[in-house]
N, C-alpha and C positions, 0 to 999 in steps of 0.2 A: 675441462675444455675451456678455452678462451673464446671471447666473443668481441668482435670489432664493433663497439657501440658507435652509432652515428646519429646523435640527437639532432643534427642539422636536417635530418630527413623531414622533420615536421614543418620546416620553413620552405620546403621545395613545393613548387606548383603541383597540384593534384591533376591527374589525367583529364578530369572533367569537373564541372561545377564552378569554374572561375574562382577557385580558392586554393588554399594550401592543404597539406595533409593535417596540419594543426586545425584548420577550419573544419575539416571533416570531424575530428574528435570533439571540437567545441560544439558543433551541431548535435552530435550524439549526446554530449553532456547535457545540453539544454533539453533534449527529448527525454532523457532519463529523469531529470528533475521534474519536468512537467507531468510525465506519466505517474511518477511516484506521488506527487502532491495531489493530483486529481484522484488517484486511486485511494489515497488515505482519507480524503473527505468522504468518499463512498463507504469505505471500511468503517470509519468512526460512526457515521450516522446509521448505517444498516446494522452494524454490530451492536450499537447501543440499543436500537429498537428490539432486536431479537434477544439481547441480554435481559432487557426488561421483561419481555414476554416469558422468558424462562423462569421468572421469579414471581409472576402474578398468581393469585389464588384461583387459577382457571386451568384445568387439566388440558383442555383443547389448545389454548394458546401456548401453554408450556410445551406441549407435544410438537406444535408447529416449529417453535424455536429449536427444539431438540433435533427434529428432522433436518432443519436447515444446516445445523452444525455437522451432523453426521454425513450429510450429502457432500458438502464442500470440503470437509476435511479428509474424506476417504477416497477422493478421486485425485490422481496425480495432477499436479499443476499444469504440466505440459499438455495433458489431455484436455484440460479445461480451456487452455489457450486456443487449441484447435477447434474446440466445440463452439466457443463464442465467435470465432472468425469464420468458420465454414458451415457449421450446423445451425446455429441460432438464427441467422438471416433466413433460413428456409422454413423456420417454425413460427415466425412472427407475422405471417400474412404476406400476400404477394406485393401489396403496395409498399409496405415498410421494408420488406426484403429487397425489392428492386431499387428503392431509394438508397439503401445501404450499399448495394452491389454496383449500381450503375451511376448514381448521381454523385456519390462521394468520391473524392480523389483517393487513390490507393493508400497514400500516407495517412489520410484521415481515417480510413477503414482500420488500418493497423492500430492507430492510436485509440480509437473508440473501443475496439475489441480488447486491447490490452488493458485499458483503464477499467473496463467492466469486469474483466476476468480477475485482475489483481485486487480490485476493490471488494468484490464479493467473496473471493477466497480468503482474504485477510479479515473480512468482516466476521467470518465464522470463528476465528481465533479471538477477535476483539469481543465477540459475544460471550465467550466463556470467561473472559477476564471481567467483564462487567457483571455477569451473573455471580461469579465468585466473590467479587467485591461487595455486591449488595447483600449476599447471604452471610458475609462475614461481619456485617454491622450488627451491633446489639439489637435484639428484637424490640427493646424498649423504645427505640427511636421511631419505628413505624407505629407502634401502639400509641405513643405519646402524641404523634402528629394527628392520628385519626381521632384520638380523644379530644383534641383541641378543635375538632370540627372540620379538619381538612378532608377533602376527597382523596381517594387513592391516588389519582393523578397528581394532585397537589402535593401529596406526601412524597411521591417520587421526585417531583420537580424541585421542591424546596428543601427537602431533608435528606432523602436517601441518595440520590444521584450526586449532589455536591460532595458528600462525604465519601461515596464510593469512588468517584473519579480521583479524589486526592490519594486514595490508597493504591491506585493502579498506574500512576505516572511512570514508575520504573518499568513494569512489563509493557506498557504502551510504547515506551521508548524502544524496547527490544523489538516489538512488532513493526515499528516504523523502519528500523534498521533492516529487518528481514524483508520488508516490502521492497526496499531499494535494491537489495541483492536479488530478490526474485524477479525484479523487472528485467534482468538480463535474459531471462527465458523468452521474453517477448520477441527477441530477435529471430526466434524460430518461425514466427509467422510473417516476418518481413519488416518489423518495426526497426527503424534505423537509429537505435539507441547507441550507447557507448560500445557495448559488446559488438554490435553489428558493424559499427564504423571501424573498430579495431580490426575486425576480420577483413573488411574491405581494404584497409590500409596494408594489411599483410599480403593480400592477394596482388596488389599493384606495386608494392615496394619490396616485398620479401624481408621486411624488418620486423620479425616477430617479437624480439625482446623489447624493442623500443615501444612498439604499439601497445602491447599488453601491459608493460610497466606503466605507461601513461594512463591507461584506463583504470589500472589498479589504484594509482594515486587519485584518480578522479572519484572512484567509489569511496576511498578513505576520506577525501575532502567532504563529500556529501554527508557521510555518517558522522564525522567529527562535528560538523555544523549542527546536525540533528541532536547529538548528545549535549552540546553546549546549550542549545535552545531549550531542550527538555529539562536540563539541570536547572536552568533559570525558572522554568515553569514549576518545577518541584519545590524550589525554595520559596517562590511567591505564593504557592497554594497551601503551604503548611499553616496549620493553626496551632497556637500555643497549647501545649499539653496533649495534642492529638497527632497520631501518625508520625511520630518522631519530631514534631515541632517543639521548639524550646520557648 
């Protein structure tokens, strides 16, 4: 089947918003980047925290980390999006809930819920990577740091975590790419990201091929930039004789 491609549609004025169809897609591109970046910060920090808890010599703390991972990994992501947008505001108290529902603009509500959901969901995966990396280190590293007089916290901060993070740069890159792709599900709760803007462009222009080809290229562009940046991080973090360093 042939298709009459009309790339000029992107330069035509949009029905509303005082912009073009390309402006709609550019707006969605910016939202996707912003949501992904903010969610990754949460994922990295929370995932690192629970990853550490899963390796400390304390069964209670280790169990807490394990429960977190099982909870967030076993609930479908789309269900979690609707939980954070519809259910969570009802559980945090009347004052905070009303602030979220009444005082915040709808677009901010979508953004906050999406960032929270994506960040905590991805954190469960980051947690397992951090745990595996720490446990893969030679036991002598931890023993030697404690023998030198370091506290357990100092041992993690100065010895274990720096070496563990070097080992998981490649899987971390994969998680960042997955996070960007998962952000498209946020359109189901109303976030106007690239996926939502492409759907809107289709509704008003009936140019499905052009709109979804454009956002496909947009996602590819974001992920290529991530891979290039993380490749640079991997090269810079290598140590001679360790983890593939020369």
